[in-house]
Biopython code that builds the backbone (N, CA, C, O; Angstrom):
import numpy as np
from Bio.PDB.StructureBuilder import StructureBuilder

atoms = [
    (1, "MET", "N", (-29.895, 43.211, -14.074)),
    (1, "MET", "CA", (-28.341, 43.517, -14.700)),
    (1, "MET", "C", (-27.283, 42.915, -13.594)),
    (1, "MET", "O", (-26.345, 42.117, -13.589)),
    (2, "LYS", "N", (-28.416, 44.293, -12.075)),
    (2, "LYS", "CA", (-27.140, 43.929, -11.366)),
    (2, "LYS", "C", (-27.637, 42.772, -9.730)),
    (2, "LYS", "O", (-27.315, 42.706, -8.543)),
    (3, "GLU", "N", (-29.012, 41.727, -11.143)),
    (3, "GLU", "CA", (-28.622, 40.279, -10.005)),
    (3, "GLU", "C", (-27.777, 39.095, -11.129)),
    (3, "GLU", "O", (-27.796, 37.872, -10.989)),
    (4, "ILE", "N", (-27.137, 39.790, -12.129)),
    (4, "ILE", "CA", (-26.669, 38.630, -12.756)),
    (4, "ILE", "C", (-25.248, 39.843, -12.403)),
    (4, "ILE", "O", (-24.192, 39.236, -12.582)),
    (5, "GLU", "N", (-25.157, 40.367, -12.249)),
    (5, "GLU", "CA", (-23.567, 40.391, -11.052)),
    (5, "GLU", "C", (-23.827, 40.380, -9.988)),
    (5, "GLU", "O", (-23.229, 41.210, -9.303)),
    (6, "GLN", "N", (-24.632, 39.645, -9.419)),
    (6, "GLN", "CA", (-24.512, 39.552, -7.850)),
    (6, "GLN", "C", (-23.819, 37.735, -7.820)),
    (6, "GLN", "O", (-23.049, 37.078, -7.118)),
    (7, "ASP", "N", (-25.143, 37.419, -9.739)),
    (7, "ASP", "CA", (-24.603, 35.433, -9.008)),
    (7, "ASP", "C", (-23.707, 35.516, -10.200)),
    (7, "ASP", "O", (-23.288, 34.392, -10.476)),
    (8, "ILE", "N", (-23.360, 36.238, -10.830)),
    (8, "ILE", "CA", (-21.637, 35.884, -11.348)),
    (8, "ILE", "C", (-20.378, 36.163, -9.632)),
    (8, "ILE", "O", (-19.350, 35.532, -9.384)),
    (9, "LYS", "N", (-20.810, 36.928, -9.066)),
    (9, "LYS", "CA", (-19.924, 37.709, -8.217)),
    (9, "LYS", "C", (-19.714, 36.240, -6.177)),
    (9, "LYS", "O", (-18.877, 35.972, -5.316)),
    (10, "VAL", "N", (-21.303, 35.829, -6.614)),
    (10, "VAL", "CA", (-21.801, 34.763, -5.529)),
    (10, "VAL", "C", (-20.400, 33.626, -6.432)),
    (10, "VAL", "O", (-19.299, 33.463, -5.905)),
    (11, "ILE", "N", (-20.808, 32.935, -7.898)),
    (11, "ILE", "CA", (-20.395, 32.246, -8.380)),
    (11, "ILE", "C", (-18.828, 32.478, -7.791)),
    (11, "ILE", "O", (-18.340, 31.844, -6.856)),
    (12, "ARG", "N", (-18.284, 33.343, -8.420)),
    (12, "ARG", "CA", (-16.829, 33.386, -8.052)),
    (12, "ARG", "C", (-16.473, 33.148, -7.109)),
    (12, "ARG", "O", (-15.974, 32.028, -7.000)),
    (13, "GLU", "N", (-16.504, 33.859, -6.127)),
    (13, "GLU", "CA", (-16.618, 33.358, -4.363)),
    (13, "GLU", "C", (-17.298, 31.899, -4.631)),
    (13, "GLU", "O", (-16.541, 31.924, -5.601)),
    (14, "SER", "N", (-18.021, 30.586, -4.727)),
    (14, "SER", "CA", (-17.931, 30.072, -4.232)),
    (14, "SER", "C", (-17.071, 29.594, -5.451)),
    (14, "SER", "O", (-17.572, 28.527, -5.096)),
    (15, "GLN", "N", (-16.518, 29.398, -6.205)),
    (15, "GLN", "CA", (-15.673, 29.167, -6.777)),
    (15, "GLN", "C", (-13.574, 28.960, -6.125)),
    (15, "GLN", "O", (-12.746, 28.055, -6.222)),
    (16, "ILE", "N", (-13.568, 30.382, -5.511)),
    (16, "ILE", "CA", (-12.532, 30.063, -4.640)),
    (16, "ILE", "C", (-12.394, 29.171, -4.146)),
    (16, "ILE", "O", (-11.702, 28.172, -4.346)),
    (17, "ARG", "N", (-13.525, 29.674, -2.946)),
    (17, "ARG", "CA", (-14.124, 28.238, -1.889)),
    (17, "ARG", "C", (-13.439, 26.416, -2.053)),
    (17, "ARG", "O", (-12.734, 25.609, -1.448)),
    (18, "MET", "N", (-14.483, 26.608, -3.677)),
    (18, "MET", "CA", (-14.104, 25.229, -4.090)),
    (18, "MET", "C", (-12.458, 25.267, -3.676)),
    (18, "MET", "O", (-11.710, 25.118, -2.710)),
    (19, "GLU", "N", (-12.451, 25.561, -5.042)),
    (19, "GLU", "CA", (-11.182, 25.810, -4.851)),
    (19, "GLU", "C", (-9.711, 25.544, -4.044)),
    (19, "GLU", "O", (-8.657, 24.923, -4.181)),
    (20, "GLN", "N", (-10.186, 26.176, -3.398)),
    (20, "GLN", "CA", (-9.214, 25.577, -1.871)),
    (20, "GLN", "C", (-8.992, 24.590, -1.334)),
    (20, "GLN", "O", (-7.919, 24.073, -1.025)),
    (21, "ASP", "N", (-10.036, 24.267, -1.190)),
    (21, "ASP", "CA", (-11.072, 22.696, -0.044)),
    (21, "ASP", "C", (-10.523, 21.740, -0.578)),
    (21, "ASP", "O", (-9.767, 20.986, 0.035)),
    (22, "ILE", "N", (-11.009, 21.546, -2.596)),
    (22, "ILE", "CA", (-9.594, 20.966, -3.630)),
    (22, "ILE", "C", (-7.909, 21.271, -3.286)),
    (22, "ILE", "O", (-7.221, 20.252, -3.341)),
    (23, "LYS", "N", (-7.563, 21.871, -3.123)),
    (23, "LYS", "CA", (-6.438, 21.990, -2.490)),
    (23, "LYS", "C", (-5.816, 22.027, -1.106)),
    (23, "LYS", "O", (-4.720, 22.288, -0.611)),
    (24, "TYR", "N", (-6.907, 21.683, -0.751)),
    (24, "TYR", "CA", (-6.998, 21.120, 1.373)),
    (24, "TYR", "C", (-6.392, 19.407, 1.036)),
    (24, "TYR", "O", (-5.299, 18.860, 1.187)),
    (25, "HIS", "N", (-7.736, 18.958, 0.516)),
    (25, "HIS", "CA", (-8.105, 18.148, 0.491)),
    (25, "HIS", "C", (-6.746, 17.176, -0.612)),
    (25, "HIS", "O", (-6.635, 15.977, -0.358)),
    (26, "ILE", "N", (-6.213, 17.526, -1.270)),
    (26, "ILE", "CA", (-5.370, 16.850, -2.132)),
    (26, "ILE", "C", (-4.019, 17.179, -1.763)),
    (26, "ILE", "O", (-3.159, 16.687, -2.494)),
    (27, "LYS", "N", (-3.534, 18.053, -0.588)),
    (27, "LYS", "CA", (-2.151, 18.249, 0.697)),
    (27, "LYS", "C", (-2.336, 16.801, 1.397)),
    (27, "LYS", "O", (-1.410, 16.002, 1.535)),
    (28, "ARG", "N", (-4.299, 16.475, 2.017)),
    (28, "ARG", "CA", (-4.405, 15.377, 2.944)),
    (28, "ARG", "C", (-3.889, 14.033, 2.462)),
    (28, "ARG", "O", (-3.169, 13.129, 2.884)),
    (29, "THR", "N", (-4.861, 14.439, 0.974)),
    (29, "THR", "CA", (-4.441, 12.805, 0.500)),
    (29, "THR", "C", (-2.789, 12.467, -0.061)),
    (29, "THR", "O", (-2.438, 11.384, -0.531)),
    (30, "ASP", "N", (-1.991, 13.560, 0.102)),
    (30, "ASP", "CA", (-0.615, 12.909, -0.125)),
    (30, "ASP", "C", (0.246, 13.445, 1.138)),
    (30, "ASP", "O", (1.477, 13.467, 1.116)),
    (31, "LEU", "N", (-0.406, 13.806, 2.065)),
    (31, "LEU", "CA", (0.239, 12.930, 3.525)),
    (31, "LEU", "C", (-0.289, 11.577, 4.468)),
    (31, "LEU", "O", (-0.074, 10.895, 5.470)),
    (32, "LEU", "N", (-1.265, 11.820, 3.131)),
    (32, "LEU", "CA", (-1.730, 9.751, 4.198)),
    (32, "LEU", "C", (-1.261, 8.924, 2.505)),
    (32, "LEU", "O", (-1.211, 7.694, 2.491)),
    (33, "GLU", "N", (-1.048, 9.468, 1.603)),
    (33, "GLU", "CA", (-0.011, 8.146, 0.630)),
    (33, "GLU", "C", (1.268, 8.115, 1.574)),
    (33, "GLU", "O", (1.490, 7.004, 2.056)),
    (34, "ASP", "N", (2.127, 9.099, 1.917)),
    (34, "ASP", "CA", (2.903, 9.312, 2.361)),
    (34, "ASP", "C", (2.701, 8.201, 3.827)),
    (34, "ASP", "O", (3.328, 7.146, 3.929)),
    (35, "LYS", "N", (2.051, 8.532, 4.510)),
    (35, "LYS", "CA", (1.870, 7.718, 5.563)),
    (35, "LYS", "C", (1.528, 6.070, 5.143)),
    (35, "LYS", "O", (2.230, 5.294, 5.791)),
    (36, "VAL", "N", (0.814, 5.566, 4.417)),
    (36, "VAL", "CA", (0.557, 4.140, 3.804)),
    (36, "VAL", "C", (1.982, 4.038, 3.901)),
    (36, "VAL", "O", (2.702, 3.720, 4.847)),
    (37, "ALA", "N", (2.285, 4.439, 2.499)),
    (37, "ALA", "CA", (3.422, 4.128, 1.925)),
    (37, "ALA", "C", (4.330, 4.388, 3.367)),
    (37, "ALA", "O", (5.299, 5.009, 2.929)),
    (38, "SER", "N", (4.542, 4.243, 4.891)),
    (38, "SER", "CA", (5.751, 4.235, 5.739)),
    (38, "SER", "C", (5.443, 3.130, 6.093)),
    (38, "SER", "O", (6.299, 2.267, 6.288)),
    (39, "ASN", "N", (3.385, 2.788, 6.349)),
    (39, "ASN", "CA", (3.378, 1.871, 7.227)),
    (39, "ASN", "C", (3.344, 0.397, 6.026)),
    (39, "ASN", "O", (3.336, -0.690, 6.602)),
    (40, "THR", "N", (3.330, 0.363, 4.951)),
    (40, "THR", "CA", (4.175, -0.669, 4.154)),
    (40, "THR", "C", (4.888, -1.039, 4.274)),
    (40, "THR", "O", (4.818, -2.258, 4.119)),
    (41, "GLU", "N", (6.202, -0.519, 4.632)),
    (41, "GLU", "CA", (7.429, -0.604, 4.657)),
    (41, "GLU", "C", (7.760, -1.091, 5.791)),
    (41, "GLU", "O", (8.183, -2.246, 5.748)),
    (42, "LEU", "N", (7.692, -0.446, 7.093)),
    (42, "LEU", "CA", (7.412, -0.545, 8.532)),
    (42, "LEU", "C", (6.859, -2.594, 8.112)),
    (42, "LEU", "O", (7.688, -3.493, 7.969)),
    (43, "LEU", "N", (5.564, -2.751, 8.031)),
    (43, "LEU", "CA", (5.486, -3.690, 8.109)),
    (43, "LEU", "C", (5.850, -5.456, 7.651)),
    (43, "LEU", "O", (5.464, -6.482, 8.210)),
    (44, "GLN", "N", (6.665, -5.299, 6.519)),
    (44, "GLN", "CA", (7.163, -5.310, 5.469)),
    (44, "GLN", "C", (7.318, -6.511, 6.191)),
    (44, "GLN", "O", (6.397, -7.326, 6.236)),
    (45, "PRO", "N", (8.593, -6.732, 6.865)),
    (45, "PRO", "CA", (9.325, -8.185, 8.244)),
    (45, "PRO", "C", (7.791, -8.897, 7.727)),
    (45, "PRO", "O", (7.732, -9.746, 6.837)),
    (46, "LEU", "N", (6.430, -8.293, 8.575)),
    (46, "LEU", "CA", (5.803, -9.370, 9.740)),
    (46, "LEU", "C", (4.827, -9.952, 8.335)),
    (46, "LEU", "O", (4.246, -11.032, 8.442)),
    (47, "VAL", "N", (4.748, -9.353, 7.393)),
    (47, "VAL", "CA", (4.615, -9.486, 6.751)),
    (47, "VAL", "C", (5.064, -10.577, 6.040)),
    (47, "VAL", "O", (4.291, -11.127, 5.255)),
    (48, "VAL", "N", (7.251, -11.358, 6.330)),
    (48, "VAL", "CA", (7.850, -12.347, 5.901)),
    (48, "VAL", "C", (7.676, -13.190, 6.585)),
    (48, "VAL", "O", (7.974, -14.342, 6.269)),
    (49, "TRP", "N", (6.869, -12.710, 8.309)),
    (49, "TRP", "CA", (7.188, -14.204, 9.235)),
    (49, "TRP", "C", (6.294, -14.398, 8.953)),
    (49, "TRP", "O", (6.144, -15.564, 8.589)),
    (50, "LYS", "N", (4.758, -13.288, 8.873)),
    (50, "LYS", "CA", (3.325, -14.367, 8.886)),
    (50, "LYS", "C", (3.260, -15.488, 7.568)),
    (50, "LYS", "O", (2.749, -16.558, 7.897)),
    (51, "TRP", "N", (3.631, -15.413, 6.362)),
    (51, "TRP", "CA", (3.335, -16.582, 5.794)),
    (51, "TRP", "C", (4.769, -17.344, 5.381)),
    (51, "TRP", "O", (4.673, -18.052, 4.379)),
    (52, "LEU", "N", (6.228, -17.287, 6.089)),
    (52, "LEU", "CA", (6.524, -18.412, 6.785)),
    (52, "LEU", "C", (5.631, -18.912, 7.876)),
    (52, "LEU", "O", (5.605, -20.096, 7.541)),
    (53, "ARG", "N", (5.165, -18.870, 8.539)),
    (53, "ARG", "CA", (4.107, -19.130, 9.761)),
    (53, "ARG", "C", (3.276, -20.163, 8.719)),
    (53, "ARG", "O", (3.409, -21.383, 8.619)),
    (54, "GLU", "N", (2.391, -19.283, 7.994)),
    (54, "GLU", "CA", (1.588, -20.197, 7.021)),
    (54, "GLU", "C", (2.834, -21.221, 6.257)),
    (54, "GLU", "O", (2.738, -22.389, 6.634)),
    (55, "ASN", "N", (3.235, -21.130, 5.904)),
    (55, "ASN", "CA", (3.488, -22.140, 4.403)),
    (55, "ASN", "C", (5.131, -23.044, 5.223)),
    (55, "ASN", "O", (5.963, -23.541, 4.464)),
    (56, "VAL", "N", (5.349, -23.109, 6.961)),
    (56, "VAL", "CA", (6.320, -24.351, 7.341)),
    (56, "VAL", "C", (5.984, -25.420, 6.507)),
    (56, "VAL", "O", (6.876, -25.888, 5.799)),
    (57, "ARG", "N", (5.132, -25.774, 6.473)),
    (57, "ARG", "CA", (4.986, -27.567, 6.602)),
    (57, "ARG", "C", (5.056, -27.449, 4.745)),
    (57, "ARG", "O", (5.433, -28.442, 4.122)),
    (58, "PHE", "N", (4.866, -26.830, 4.383)),
    (58, "PHE", "CA", (5.328, -26.906, 2.922)),
    (58, "PHE", "C", (7.459, -26.734, 2.712)),
    (58, "PHE", "O", (8.339, -27.458, 2.245)),
    (59, "ILE", "N", (7.429, -25.867, 3.130)),
    (59, "ILE", "CA", (9.108, -24.995, 3.239)),
    (59, "ILE", "C", (9.195, -26.890, 4.054)),
    (59, "ILE", "O", (9.270, -27.762, 3.188)),
    (60, "LEU", "N", (9.183, -27.379, 5.439)),
    (60, "LEU", "CA", (9.437, -28.422, 5.786)),
    (60, "LEU", "C", (9.972, -29.766, 4.853)),
    (60, "LEU", "O", (11.040, -30.346, 4.659)),
    (61, "LEU", "N", (8.741, -29.871, 4.462)),
    (61, "LEU", "CA", (8.176, -31.084, 2.740)),
    (61, "LEU", "C", (9.608, -31.074, 1.909)),
    (61, "LEU", "O", (10.478, -31.944, 1.867)),
    (62, "LEU", "N", (9.540, -29.687, 1.217)),
    (62, "LEU", "CA", (10.854, -28.842, 0.162)),
    (62, "LEU", "C", (12.122, -29.735, 0.637)),
    (62, "LEU", "O", (12.505, -30.784, 0.120)),
    (63, "LEU", "N", (12.866, -28.826, 2.132)),
    (63, "LEU", "CA", (13.587, -29.105, 2.159)),
    (63, "LEU", "C", (13.927, -30.595, 2.454)),
    (63, "LEU", "O", (14.981, -31.230, 2.444)),
    (64, "GLY", "N", (12.876, -30.848, 2.669)),
    (64, "GLY", "CA", (12.875, -32.970, 2.442)),
    (64, "GLY", "C", (12.814, -33.717, 1.481)),
    (64, "GLY", "O", (13.466, -34.760, 1.534)),
    (65, "CYS", "N", (12.021, -33.424, 0.315)),
    (65, "CYS", "CA", (12.576, -34.024, -0.745)),
    (65, "CYS", "C", (13.884, -33.961, -0.758)),
    (65, "CYS", "O", (14.500, -35.026, -0.729)),
    (66, "ILE", "N", (14.723, -32.506, -0.811)),
    (66, "ILE", "CA", (15.707, -32.238, -0.876)),
    (66, "ILE", "C", (17.073, -32.801, -0.286)),
    (66, "ILE", "O", (17.920, -33.398, -0.951)),
    (67, "ALA", "N", (17.155, -32.479, 1.231)),
    (67, "ALA", "CA", (17.864, -33.790, 1.948)),
    (67, "ALA", "C", (17.668, -34.971, 1.680)),
    (67, "ALA", "O", (18.407, -35.754, 2.277)),
    (68, "ALA", "N", (16.374, -35.727, 0.468)),
    (68, "ALA", "CA", (16.743, -37.199, 0.363)),
    (68, "ALA", "C", (16.967, -37.065, -1.391)),
    (68, "ALA", "O", (17.105, -38.237, -1.741)),
    (69, "ILE", "N", (17.027, -36.527, -2.149)),
    (69, "ILE", "CA", (17.092, -36.327, -3.212)),
    (69, "ILE", "C", (19.238, -36.875, -2.856)),
    (69, "ILE", "O", (20.042, -37.764, -3.137)),
    (70, "THR", "N", (19.129, -35.349, -1.967)),
    (70, "THR", "CA", (20.579, -35.731, -1.709)),
    (70, "THR", "C", (22.155, -36.333, -1.391)),
    (70, "THR", "O", (23.313, -36.335, -1.808)),
    (71, "LEU", "N", (20.783, -37.106, 0.247)),
    (71, "LEU", "CA", (21.350, -39.333, 0.370)),
    (71, "LEU", "C", (21.719, -40.098, -0.885)),
    (71, "LEU", "O", (22.725, -40.706, -1.252)),
    (72, "TYR", "N", (20.219, -39.770, -1.541)),
    (72, "TYR", "CA", (20.306, -41.055, -2.764)),
    (72, "TYR", "C", (20.833, -40.400, -3.941)),
    (72, "TYR", "O", (20.593, -40.770, -5.090)),
    (73, "LEU", "N", (21.653, -39.286, -3.578)),
    (73, "LEU", "CA", (22.617, -38.909, -5.821)),
    (73, "LEU", "C", (24.426, -39.413, -4.264)),
    (73, "LEU", "O", (25.487, -39.998, -4.480)),
    (74, "THR", "N", (23.998, -38.944, -3.269)),
    (74, "THR", "CA", (25.770, -39.422, -2.592)),
    (74, "THR", "C", (25.574, -41.407, -2.521)),
    (74, "THR", "O", (26.230, -42.150, -3.251)),
    (75, "GLU", "N", (24.995, -41.685, -1.938)),
    (75, "GLU", "CA", (25.180, -43.212, -1.879)),
    (75, "GLU", "C", (25.555, -43.760, -3.213)),
    (75, "GLU", "O", (26.560, -44.458, -3.347)),
    (76, "LYS", "N", (24.695, -43.429, -4.289)),
    (76, "LYS", "CA", (24.874, -43.680, -5.591)),
    (76, "LYS", "C", (26.555, -43.643, -6.501)),
    (76, "LYS", "O", (27.069, -44.213, -7.463)),
    (77, "LEU", "N", (26.850, -42.813, -5.695)),
    (77, "LEU", "CA", (28.087, -42.174, -5.903)),
    (77, "LEU", "C", (29.203, -43.137, -6.204)),
    (77, "LEU", "O", (30.342, -42.718, -6.408)),
]
sb = StructureBuilder()
sb.init_structure("model")
sb.init_model(0)
sb.init_chain("A")
sb.init_seg("    ")
for serial, (resi, resn, name, xyz) in enumerate(atoms, 1):
    if name == "N":
        sb.init_residue(resn, " ", resi, " ")
    sb.init_atom(name, np.array(xyz, "f"), 0.0, 1.0, " ", f" {name:<3s}", serial, name[0])
structure = sb.get_structure()
């Protein structure tokens, strides 16, 4: 009977330690999520500039087409 009581005591202590570890892990995970969210906000302008640099040819082509259509339509009127 004493062995069973000792085993139950060990299991309870282990469970308490595991619960503390889980609480600590959750706290650190929440802090990490906050950091990632703030970094995403800070990096957003860089992402926009990167997209613009990668698509500058397409943007210029699109603007050229719009300008050509505008000039064509104004000469028709």
